[in-house]
C-alpha positions in Angstrom: 0.0 0.0 0.0 1.4 3.4 -1.0 1.2 6.5 1.0 2.1 10.1 0.1 4.0 11.9 2.8 2.6 15.2 4.1 5.7 17.1 3.3 5.5 16.0 -0.3 2.1 17.5 -0.9 1.9 20.6 -3.2 1.9 23.9 -1.2 -1.2 25.9 -0.6 -2.0 28.8 -2.8 -0.6 32.2 -1.7 -1.2 35.7 -2.9 0.0 38.8 -1.1 -2.6 41.3 0.1 -1.1 44.1 -1.9 -2.9 45.7 -4.9 0.3 46.5 -6.8 1.6 43.0 -6.4 -1.7 41.6 -7.6 -1.5 43.9 -10.6 -4.2 46.4 -9.7 -4.4 50.1 -8.7 -7.0 52.6 -7.5 -7.7 55.3 -10.1 -8.8 58.9 -9.6 -12.5 58.0 -9.3 -12.1 55.3 -6.6 -12.4 52.4 -9.0 -9.9 49.4 -8.9 -8.5 48.6 -12.3 -5.7 46.5 -13.7 -2.3 48.2 -14.2 -1.7 46.8 -17.6 -5.3 47.4 -18.7 -6.7 50.4 -16.8 -10.2 49.9 -18.1 -10.5 46.2 -16.9 -12.0 45.1 -13.6 -11.1 42.3 -11.3 -11.6 38.8 -12.8 -12.3 35.9 -10.4 -11.4 33.2 -13.0 -7.7 33.7 -12.8 -6.9 30.0 -12.7 -8.5 26.6 -13.4 -8.0 25.8 -9.7 -10.7 27.2 -7.5 -8.4 27.2 -4.5 -6.1 29.7 -6.2 -9.1 31.8 -7.3 -10.5 31.9 -3.7 -7.2 32.8 -2.1 -6.5 35.4 -4.7 -10.0 36.9 -4.3 -9.5 37.0 -0.5 -6.2 38.8 -0.9 -7.8 41.3 -3.3 -10.8 41.9 -1.1 -8.6 42.4 1.9 -7.0 45.3 0.1 -10.5 46.7 -0.7 -11.5 46.5 3.0 -8.4 48.5 3.9 -9.3 51.1 1.3 -12.8 51.3 2.7 -11.5 51.7 6.2 -9.1 54.4 5.2 -11.9 56.5 3.5 -14.3 55.9 6.4 -11.7 57.1 8.9 -11.4 60.3 6.9 -15.2 60.7 7.4 -14.9 60.3 11.1 -15.8 56.6 11.5 -13.6 54.2 13.4 -13.8 50.7 14.7 -15.4 49.9 18.1 -15.0 46.4 19.4 -17.8 44.4 21.0 -16.5 41.8 23.4 -18.0 39.7 26.2 -16.2 40.9 29.3 -15.6 39.0 32.4 -17.9 41.3 34.3 -21.6 40.5 34.6 -22.5 43.9 33.0 -23.2 44.0 29.3 -20.4 44.0 26.8 -18.6 47.4 26.3 -17.3 48.9 23.1 -13.5 49.2 23.3 -12.2 52.4 21.8 -8.8 51.6 20.3 -7.1 48.3 19.4 -8.9 45.0 19.7 -8.3 43.2 23.0 -6.6 39.8 23.1 -9.9 38.1 23.8 -12.4 37.5 21.0 -14.2 40.7 19.8 -16.3 41.8 16.9 -15.8 45.3 15.3 -18.5 47.7 14.4 -18.2 51.1 12.7 -19.1 54.3 14.7 -17.7 57.7 15.6 -15.4 57.7 18.7 -17.3 57.2 21.9 -16.7 60.7 23.2 -18.3 62.1 20.0 -21.0 59.5 19.7 -22.4 60.5 23.1 -23.1 64.0 21.9 -25.2 63.0 18.8 -28.9 63.4 19.0 -29.5 61.9 15.5 -28.1 58.4 14.9 -28.2 56.5 11.6 -27.8 52.7 11.8 -27.1 50.2 9.0 -27.8 46.5 9.7 -26.2 44.7 6.8 -26.7 41.2 5.4 -24.8 38.4 7.1 -23.0 37.6 3.8 -21.1 40.9 3.7 -18.0 42.2 5.4 -18.0 45.2 7.7 -18.9 48.3 5.7 -19.3 46.5 2.4 -22.7 46.6 0.6 -21.9 44.6 -2.5 -18.5 43.4 -3.7 -19.9 42.9 -7.2 -20.6 46.6 -7.4 -17.5 47.7 -5.5 -15.2 45.7 -7.9 -16.9 47.0 -11.0 -19.1 50.0 -11.9 -19.6 51.7 -8.5 -16.1 51.5 -7.2 -15.0 51.7 -3.6 -17.3 54.5 -2.6 -20.5 53.2 -4.2 -20.1 49.6 -3.3 -19.7 50.4 0.4 -21.3 52.6 3.0 -19.0 55.5 2.0 -21.4 57.3 -0.4 -24.2 56.8 2.2 -22.1 58.4 4.9 -21.2 61.3 2.5 -24.8 61.9 1.7 -25.8 62.0 5.4 -23.0 64.5 6.0 -24.0 66.6 2.9 -27.6 66.9 4.0 -26.6 68.2 7.4 -27.3 71.9 7.8 -24.0 72.3 9.7 -21.9 70.8 6.9 -21.5 73.9 4.7 -17.8 74.2 4.2 -15.2 74.5 1.5 -14.7 70.8 0.9 -16.5 68.8 -1.8 -17.6 65.8 0.2 -18.3 63.8 -2.9 -14.7 63.9 -4.1 -12.7 60.6 -3.7 -10.7 60.6 -0.5 -12.6 63.6 0.8 -11.8 64.2 4.5 -13.9 65.9 7.2 -11.6 68.2 9.3 -14.0 68.9 12.2 -15.3 65.5 13.0 -17.0 66.4 16.3 -19.3 69.0 14.7 -23.1 68.8 15.1 -23.8 66.3 12.3 -25.6 62.9 12.5 -23.7 59.9 13.6 -23.5 56.7 11.6 -23.2 53.2 13.2 -22.7 50.1 11.0 -23.3 46.8 12.7 -21.3 43.7 11.6 -23.5 40.5 11.4 -21.2 39.0 8.7 -17.9 38.7 10.5 -18.8 36.6 13.5 -15.9 34.1 13.3 -12.8 35.0 15.3 -9.3 33.8 14.4 -6.9 33.8 17.3 -3.9 33.3 14.9 -4.8 36.5 13.0 -6.4 38.2 16.0 -9.3 39.5 14.0 -12.9 38.7 13.1 -13.6 37.0 9.8 -16.5 36.1 7.6 -17.0 32.5 6.6 -15.6 33.2 3.1 -12.4 34.7 4.7 -12.2 31.9 7.1 -12.1 29.3 4.4 -9.4 31.2 2.5 -7.0 31.0 5.4 -3.6 29.3 4.8 -3.6 25.5 5.0 -0.8 23.0 5.4 -1.1 22.1 1.8 -3.5 22.7 -1.1 -4.8 19.1 -0.4 -5.8 19.8 3.2 -9.4 20.6 4.2 -10.5 23.9 5.5 -9.6 24.9 9.1 -12.1 23.5 11.5 -14.3 25.9 13.4 -14.4 25.4 17.2 -17.8 26.6 18.6 -16.2 27.5 21.9 -13.0 29.2 20.7 -13.9 30.8 17.4 -17.0 32.7 18.4 -17.6 35.6 20.8 -20.0 34.4 23.5 -23.4 35.9 23.0 -22.7 36.6 19.3 -22.7 33.3 17.6 -25.4 34.2 15.1 -26.4 37.4 13.3 -29.5 37.8 15.4 -27.5 37.5 18.6 -25.0 40.1 17.3 -27.9 42.6 16.7 -29.3 41.8 20.1 -25.9 42.2 21.8 -25.1 45.5 20.0 -28.6 46.9 20.9 -28.2 46.1 24.5 -24.5 47.2 24.6 -24.6 50.4 22.6 -28.1 51.7 22.4 -29.4 50.8 25.9 -26.3 50.8 28.0 -27.5 52.9 31.0 -24.0 52.8 32.6 -21.8 54.0 29.8 -24.4 55.9 27.9 -22.8 55.6 24.4 -26.0 57.1 22.9 -27.5 60.4 24.0 -30.7 59.8 26.0 -32.7 62.0 23.5 -31.2 60.5 20.4 -33.4 59.6 17.4 -32.5 56.4 15.8 -33.0 55.9 12.0 -32.4 52.3 10.8 -31.6 50.8 7.4 -31.8 47.0 7.6 -30.8 44.9 4.5 -32.0 41.3 3.6 -31.5 38.9 6.4 -30.3 41.8 8.6 -33.8 43.1 8.2 -35.3 39.7 8.9 -33.3 39.2 12.0 -34.1 42.7 13.4 -37.8 42.2 12.7 -37.8 38.9 14.6 -36.4 40.7 17.6 -39.0 43.4 17.2 -41.7 40.8 17.1 -40.3 39.2 20.2 -39.8 42.4 22.2 -41.3 45.5 20.5 -40.9 47.8 23.5 -37.2 47.1 23.7 -36.2 47.2 20.1 -38.6 49.9 18.8 -38.7 52.4 21.6 -36.0 54.8 20.3 -36.6 54.2 16.6 -37.9 57.2 14.8 -38.0 55.6 11.3 -37.1 52.2 9.8 -36.2 51.4 6.2 -36.2 47.8 5.1 -34.4 46.4 2.0 -35.9 43.1 0.8 -37.0 42.0 4.3 -38.5 38.7 3.1 -41.1 38.9 5.8 -44.9 39.0 5.5 -47.6 40.2 7.9 -48.8 36.7 8.8 -45.4 35.9 10.3 -45.8 38.4 13.1 -47.5 37.5 16.4 -47.2 40.8 18.3 -49.9 43.3 17.6 -47.5 46.1 18.8 -44.9 45.0 16.3 -47.4 45.1 13.4 -48.6 48.6 14.5 -45.0 49.8 14.8 -44.1 48.6 11.3 -47.2 50.1 9.7 -46.6 53.4 11.3 -42.8 53.7 11.3 -41.4 51.5 8.5 -41.2 51.5 4.8 -39.7 48.8 2.5 -38.0 48.8 -0.9 -38.0 45.5 -2.9 -37.3 44.5 -6.4 -40.3 44.0 -8.6 -41.0 43.6 -12.3 -43.8 46.1 -12.1 -41.5 49.2 -11.7 -37.9 50.3 -11.0 -38.8 53.7 -9.7 -38.2 53.9 -5.9 -41.0 56.4 -5.6 -43.7 54.0 -6.9 -45.7 52.4 -4.1 -46.3 48.7 -4.9 -47.9 47.5 -1.7 -49.7 48.7 1.5 -50.4 46.8 4.7 -53.4 44.6 4.6 -53.5 44.3 0.8 -51.7 42.0 -1.6 -49.0 43.4 -3.9 -50.5 43.4 -7.5 -49.7 40.2 -9.3 -48.7 38.3 -6.2 -50.1 36.7 -3.1 -47.8 38.6 -0.8 -49.2 40.9 1.9 -46.4 43.3 2.9 -45.6 44.1 6.5 -45.4 47.8 5.8 -45.8 50.3 2.9 -43.6 48.9 0.2 -42.0 50.7 -2.8 -40.2 49.5 -5.9 -36.5 49.4 -6.0 -33.9 49.5 -8.8 -33.8 47.3 -11.8 -31.1 45.2 -10.2 -32.6 41.7 -9.4 -30.0 41.1 -6.7 -31.2 42.3 -3.3 -27.7 43.3 -2.2 -27.5 45.8 -5.1 -30.7 47.6 -4.1 -29.2 49.8 -1.4 -26.2 50.7 -3.6 -28.6 52.5 -6.0 -28.3 56.2 -5.4 -32.0 56.8 -6.1 -33.0 54.3 -3.4 -30.6 55.9 -0.9 -32.0 59.3 -1.9 -35.6 58.2 -1.2 -34.6 56.6 2.1 -32.9 59.7 3.3 -35.9 61.8 2.2 -38.0 59.6 4.3 -35.8 60.1 7.3 -35.7 63.9 6.7 -39.5 63.9 6.6 -39.7 62.3 10.0 -36.9 64.4 11.5 -38.5 67.6 10.4 -41.8 66.8 12.1 -42.7 68.4 15.5 -42.2 65.1 17.3 -40.4 62.4 15.3 -41.3 59.7 17.9 -45.0 60.4 17.4 -44.8 60.7 13.6 -46.7 58.1 11.6 -46.8 57.1 7.9 -49.5 58.8 5.9 -52.0 56.8 3.9 -50.5 55.6 0.6 -52.2 54.4 -2.5 -50.7 52.0 -5.0 -49.2 53.9 -7.9 -51.4 54.0 -11.0 -48.5 52.7 -13.2 -48.4 49.6 -11.0 -52.2 48.9 -11.4 -51.9 48.9 -15.3 -49.4 46.2 -16.1 -51.5 45.0 -19.1 -50.6 48.0 -21.2 -46.9 47.5 -20.5 -47.1 43.9 -21.6 -49.0 44.8 -24.8 -46.3 47.3 -25.6 -43.4 44.8 -25.1 -45.1 41.8 -26.7 -45.9 43.7 -29.9 -42.8 45.7 -30.8 -43.0 47.9 -33.8 -40.5 48.4 -36.6 -38.8 51.2 -34.6 -38.0 48.7 -31.8 -36.1 46.4 -34.0 -32.3 46.7 -33.9 -30.1 45.3 -36.5 -26.9 43.4 -35.6 -24.8 46.2 -37.2 -26.6 48.8 -35.0 -26.2 46.6 -31.9 -22.4 46.3 -32.7 -22.2 50.1 -33.0 -24.0 50.7 -29.7 -21.7 48.2 -27.9 -18.6 49.8 -29.4 -19.8 53.3 -28.4 -20.4 52.1 -24.8 -16.9 50.5 -24.8 -15.2 53.6 -26.1 -17.0 55.7 -23.5 -15.8 53.4 -20.7 -12.3 53.4 -22.0 -12.1 57.2 -22.3 -13.4 57.6 -18.7 -10.8 55.1 -17.5 -8.1 56.8 -19.4 -9.0 60.2 -17.8 -9.0 58.6 -14.3 -5.7 56.9 -14.8 -2.7 58.7 -13.2 0.0 59.6 -15.7 3.6 60.6 -15.4 5.0 61.9 -13.1 2.3 60.8 -10.7 2.9 57.1 -11.1 5.4 56.1 -13.9 4.4 52.4 -13.6 1.0 53.2 -15.1 2.5 54.9 -18.2 2.6 51.8 -20.2 -0.9 50.8 -19.4 -2.2 54.3 -20.1 -0.4 54.5 -23.4 -1.7 51.1 -24.6 -5.2 52.2 -23.5 -4.9 55.4 -25.7 -3.9 53.2 -28.7 -6.9 50.9 -28.1 -9.2 53.9 -28.0 -7.9 55.2 -31.3 -8.3 51.7 -32.9 -11.8 51.4 -31.5 -12.8 54.9 -32.8 -11.5 54.0 -36.3 -13.5 50.8 -36.2 -16.6 52.7 -35.1 -16.2 55.2 -37.9 -16.1 52.4 -40.5 -19.2 50.7 -39.0 -21.1 54.0 -39.0 -20.2 54.8 -42.6 -21.1 51.4 -43.8 -24.4 51.3 -42.0 -25.1 54.9 -43.2 -24.8 53.8 -46.8 -27.5 51.1 -46.1 -29.8 53.6 -44.4 -29.7 51.6 -41.2 -28.7 54.1 -38.6 -31.1 55.3 -35.9 -33.2 58.4 -36.3 -30.9 61.4 -35.9 -27.7 59.4 -35.8 -27.1 59.8 -39.5 -27.0 63.6 -39.2 -24.6 63.2 -36.4 -22.3 61.0 -38.4 -22.5 63.4 -41.4 -21.6 66.3 -39.2 -18.3 64.6 -38.4 -17.3 64.2 -42.1 -14.2 66.1 -43.2 -13.2 66.8 -46.8 -10.0 65.0 -47.5 -8.1 65.3 -50.8 -5.1 63.5 -52.2 -6.0 60.0 -51.1 -4.8 56.9 -52.9 -6.3 56.5 -56.4 -8.0 53.3 -57.3 -9.8 52.1 -60.5 -13.5 52.4 -60.3 -16.2 52.5 -63.1 -13.6 52.9 -65.9 -11.8 55.8 -64.2 -9.4 56.5 -61.3 -11.1 57.9 -58.2 -10.1 58.8 -54.7 -10.3 55.8 -52.3 -11.3 58.1 -49.5 -14.3 59.2 -51.6 -15.3 55.5 -52.0 -15.1 54.9 -48.3 -17.2 58.0 -47.6 -19.8 56.6 -50.0 -20.0 53.4 -48.1 -18.0 51.3 -50.7 -15.4 50.2 -48.2 -14.9 46.7 -49.8 -14.5 48.2 -53.2 -12.0 50.7 -51.9 -10.0 48.0 -50.1 -10.0 45.8 -53.2 -8.7 48.7 -55.3 -6.0 49.6 -52.9 -4.9 45.9 -52.9 -4.8 45.9 -56.7 -2.7 49.0 -56.8 -0.3 47.6 -54.2 0.1 44.4 -56.2 1.0 46.4 -59.3 -2.1 45.6 -61.3 -3.5 49.0 -61.1 -1.1 50.7 -63.5 1.5 53.2 -62.6 -0.8 55.0 -60.2 0.9 56.0 -57.0 -0.5 55.9 -53.5 0.1 59.6 -52.7 -0.9 63.0 -54.1 2.3 63.2 -56.2 0.9 60.4 -58.4 -1.5 62.8 -60.1 -0.1 63.4 -63.7 -1.3 63.4 -67.3 0.1 59.9 -68.1 -2.4 58.4 -65.6 -5.4 59.9 -67.6 -4.0 58.9 -71.0 -3.6 55.3 -70.1 -7.4 54.6 -70.1 -8.2 54.9 -73.9 -5.2 52.7 -75.0 -7.6 49.8 -75.7 -9.5 51.8 -78.3 -6.3 52.7 -80.1 -5.4 49.1 -81.1 -6.4 48.7 -84.9 -6.2 44.9 -84.8 -9.0 44.5 -82.3 -12.3 43.8 -84.2 -14.2 41.7 -81.7 -15.5 44.5 -79.5 -18.9 45.9 -80.3 -17.5 49.4 -79.8 -15.2 49.0 -82.9 -17.2 49.7 -86.1 -15.3 49.8 -89.5 -16.5 50.1 -93.2 -16.3 46.3 -94.0 -19.0 45.7 -91.3 -21.3 48.2 -93.0 -21.0 46.5 -96.4 -22.8 43.4 -95.2 -26.2 45.2 -95.4 -27.0 44.1 -99.1 -27.5 40.5 -97.8 -31.0 41.4 -96.7 -32.0 42.2 -100.3 -31.5 38.5 -101.3 -34.7 37.5 -99.6 -37.0 38.0 -102.7 -34.9 35.5 -104.7 -35.9 32.7 -102.3 
């Protein structure tokens, strides 16, 4: 029987948690791009081995979390650590470095500043996300570091504050708030996703990060989780974490981390919303007493699941939900009210429900700026009332556009001629979008002398933009000749035309014409064939430049007619041919 020794097994995958070593950089707009291709995003399928892909992704996302932490510190948010102390009193947030015992970090202003805030915003995220991250798929692609995390939400809260009128542009990347203890709302971000604690790394981890930890070899299994050592007592589940944070931070009468008159405005996302609602149903007095307004993102709860009458009353009066629906993508459209089914479904919502973005993934709903804007408008409406704690939702009606889905279906099921898009037009649209993205990436890429290592990638990107624009011009010209461009697009293409003389001459229709004129007329293939014929020497002595224009070029064309021996062509008529006419007069003799 054969056995392979452990020291002979292939080593585990390893990638450094360094963006430059991984081949990426952060551009001027806060997007993470490849150094060699500044318009390309992170690609998970780096290898055929999933272990390599997972470890590389974890190294990359570790860098992203560090970038998010750096930007949040500039906005006045730091990490506070929840730990189960040896004392019988509730757990206390620790202000600076994590203690040696297990602890779970949350995001909040420093405790001495947090105590002074009378308006507190809370984010209860989904248990599949890391601290401060809303959606990696958005963070790594279109929305960048700011849009894929809570950074833009924190900036919007700060910008709406009446006390935030200063010289900085808060929406700039890496914007920093100088006076962090000013009278602006506080933001607290709970952490139901990082509940595993690694004593070796001395930090909290999500399940995905835990499985990406180094192993003895690539053939070994994941590191085993010990229920007693790798969890913080009292925070083994996401629901327990929310409960622990609520009792520790919001209702700690000894330390008083929250002002006794503070108004709490909560955004709960996916299972973070479901867990919080279960706690509200269990103890509505405790978990709803200080809440002025509640925004739910895809809560996945219906009214029949609630047993407490106080909880149902609280949700109908204080809460609003935003969920994805095929009926609308406008976050202002009301799609459901308590006590009535959402049109087209059997779902009875727990509170007034609105449509969300067109993103089908629930984690991408709150990253939509329009949804964030409507939620903050909702919170501002409550805060501006005489008594936010007594404020109640007004009566809503389902939006008329939601009640008329038949007309939308009729329009989509019977497309007219204008809705049809040819494959050529689709290729033009895709190329235009690609060129727009490449130009934006080129502008956002630092150039010498800021970062000399990016010069090669920026130069190659400029070349690719020029090639793509040339290809786009050819496609537009060719489709214009067929009359296949969209309405108004033809005039736009014609407006870009330039008169160019002295182009290479090619034979066409018995004469020599400018090849650029043929291309402008849409005869690209004819022009290319003529140029190829001239290059091969079959096009006469015509040159490829403007110096080839001379009289011998014009006099070469009639040489065929000057040959007296040619008699087969119908264009050559001589006297012997006209003498054959008397043959017709022989018919009477027959």
